[in-house]
N, C-alpha and C positions, 0 to 999 in steps of 0.2 A: 613159460608160454609164448612169448615173446621169440625165444632163441627155436624156438621148434616150428615158429612162423617161419623165421629166418631161412631152416635147414628146408623144411620144406620146397620154398620157392627155389633155392639152389640146387637140391637134388632133381625138381624139376625142372630145372634150367639145361642140369647137364642130362640127363634123361632125356628129353625133348631134342636137344641139338645131337646128341648120339643118333637117335630115333629118324631124325633129318638126315643125317649125312647116311645113314644106312639105307634110306630110300633112294629108288632110282629115281631121276631127272631132277624137275626143280620144281619147290613147292612154293606159292605164291601164300604163304600164312607169315602173320606177325610174330613179333618176341612175346607181347603177353600172350598169345593165344598155344604157343610153344610151350610155354613155361605151365599154362593150364593141364596141357594136354599130357605132358610130362611128368606133373605131380599126380595127375590121374594115374597115369598108366605105370607109375612107379607105384603108388597105393595098391592097384587091382593085382598089378605082378606080385607085391610081397604078400597079397593075400590068399591068392591062388596060390603061391608054392606051399605056403603052410598050412594050405588045403589039401592039399597032394602029402603032407608028412615031412615036407622038409625041416628038419632040424640041425643048424650050426653047433655041433657036438666039440668042434676044435676051437670053439672063439676065432676071434681075428673078423676081417672082412667079409662079406655073406656076397658071394658073387652070384651064384645062381637066382635069387629073387631079383639083382640088379639087372641082369641077362634078361630074365623073364620080363619084367619093366618096360624095358625099351624094344621089347617084343611088342607088348601091348600096347606101349607107347604110337608105335609103329602102323598096327593097326588103328588107333583111335585116329591118328593123322590123315590117313589113308581114306577114313569115313568121313572125318570132317570135311575133308578133300570134294571126296564126293557127293556129300549132301550139298556145300557149296555151290559147287559147280553145277547146279541142278537150278539155281536159281537165275530167274529173269533179270537182265543188269538195263536200266532205261539210260 
């Protein structure tokens, strides 16, 4: 159980960091939100990939769900920045 949580945090950090590297410009976003959005992007990307019928029949590292997770994380980070940019700060 604790290993799964730690793995999700590490994968979320990796996916979120790669998504931020792919995105153009500077993102004013913290490390915790990067981990959260990366983990959610990874989960949604894997789920979407398997919904479209992907099966890793050769075994090994599943690159397609990883890449789709990065794309979903990019979209989540862009959406987060767009929503947060609309708030009025005093």
